[in-house]
N, C-alpha and C positions, 0 to 999 in steps of 0.2 A: 114175960117180954125182957125184964132185966137180965134174966139168965141168957137168952139169945144175944142181947145186945152185949154183953160182958164177953160171951162166946166170940161173937163178931170181932170185937176189938182185939183179943187174943189173936184170932185168925189172921186179923190185918198185921199185928207185930212179927207175927211168925212169917207172913209173906214178906213184909219189909226186911226182916232180919236173913231170910233165906235169898232173897234179891240182892242184899248188900254181900252176903257171903259169896255167891256165885259171881258178882261183879267184882269182888276182890280176887277172887280165883283166876278170872279171866283176865284182870290186870296184870296178875303176877305172870301167868304163863306167857303173854305177849311179851312182858319186859324180859323174861328169861330167854325166849325163842330170839329177841331182838339183839340181846347181848352176844348170844352165841353166832347168830349171823354176822354181826358187826366184827365180832373176832376173827371170823373165817375169811370175810371180806378184807380186813385189814392185813391178814396173811397174804392173801392173793395178791394184793396192792403192792405189799413189801417186795415179793417174790418178782411181780412184773417190772417194779421199778430197778431192781438190780439187774434183771436180764437186759433191760434197755441200757443201763450204763456199760455194762459187759460188751453189749454188742457194739454200742458207740465207740467204746474204747479201742476195738479191734480195728475200726476204721482207720484211725491214725497209723497203727501197727502195719496195716497193708499197704497204707499210703506211703509210709517211710520204706518198706520193702520195694514198692514200686519205683519210688524216687531213687533208691540205692541202685537198682538196676539202670535206670536213666543215667545217672550220674556215672555210673561204670562205663556204660556204654558211650557216654559222650566223651569221657576221658580218654578211653580206648581208641575211639574213633579219632580224635586230635593227636594223640601221642604214640599210639600203639599199646601193645601189652604191658609193656615195661614203664610206662608214663614218660614224662618229660625228663630228659637227661641234661637240660639246660642249667648252667651255674646260676644264671641271671635271666629272668625271662620277663619281657616288658609288653604283655599282652593282657589286655581287659577281656576277661572272661564272663560271660553270663551263663551261670549254671542255675538248674532248677531249684526253687525253694519249697519248704514245707509250709502249707498254708495253714496261719495261726487260727483262722476261723473254725476250724475243726475243734480245737480245744475251747474256744468260746461256746460252741454249740453243745459240747460235752458239759461245760460248766453250767450253762442255762438249764439243760435237761437235769442235772442233779439238783440244781435249786428248785425246779418246778416239782421233781419227784420228791423232795423234802417236804415241800409245803403241802402238795397232796396227802402224802402220809401223815403229816401232823394235822391235817383237817380230819382224815379218817380216824385218828387215835382221839381227838377232840369229841368226835361224834360216839365213839366208845365211852368215853368218860362221861359224856351226858346221859347215854343210856343207864349206864351204872348209878348214876346219882338219882335219876328218875326212878329206878326201881327201889333204890334205898329209901326214898321219900315214901313209895307205896308201903314198904315194909314197915316202916316207922309211922305210917299214918293212923288216922282216927279209927279207921275200919279194921286195922290191924289187931287193933287191941281187942275188938269183939269177935272177929272171926278168923283172925290169924292162926289162932291154935288148932283149927280143925283141918288145915290143909298141909300144913308142915313146910311152908315156904320160909326161906328160899331152899329150893331144890337142887340149886347149883352152888357152887364155892365160887364166890365173887373173886376171891384171890387168884384164881386160876385163870381170869380173864383181865389181868392187868395190862397195861400198855407196855 
């Protein structure tokens, strides 16, 4: 009877150990997959942010080109191709102006993009920190050697 009791205790300890080992392995696999996914998401976010800035920055360029056409047309319409030849001209004119709100919108988009990207980078740092805690935790002392984690180089996933 004692023999079966001792065997049962050993079997229970082995089951607990294996459960802990596979739990540790699962935690590490999930953490590494999360770090890789967040890093890719950050790259995508960064790319989208710069494409947005670039597209928005082209709007003022197009606007300026269009305004130049309007100005040229307005001046040529008033004075002909050569412009005004008057020595002194006492005419109050109203010429088209460039809308400064385009630059304000671009500045707002830049600030929002930076803030969004910073939040993405903070998530990556949090995932790396969580993984480092798993790697240095109590379970890693007893089961970490069996699975060879980390399998990724965390320095490859810096912000």
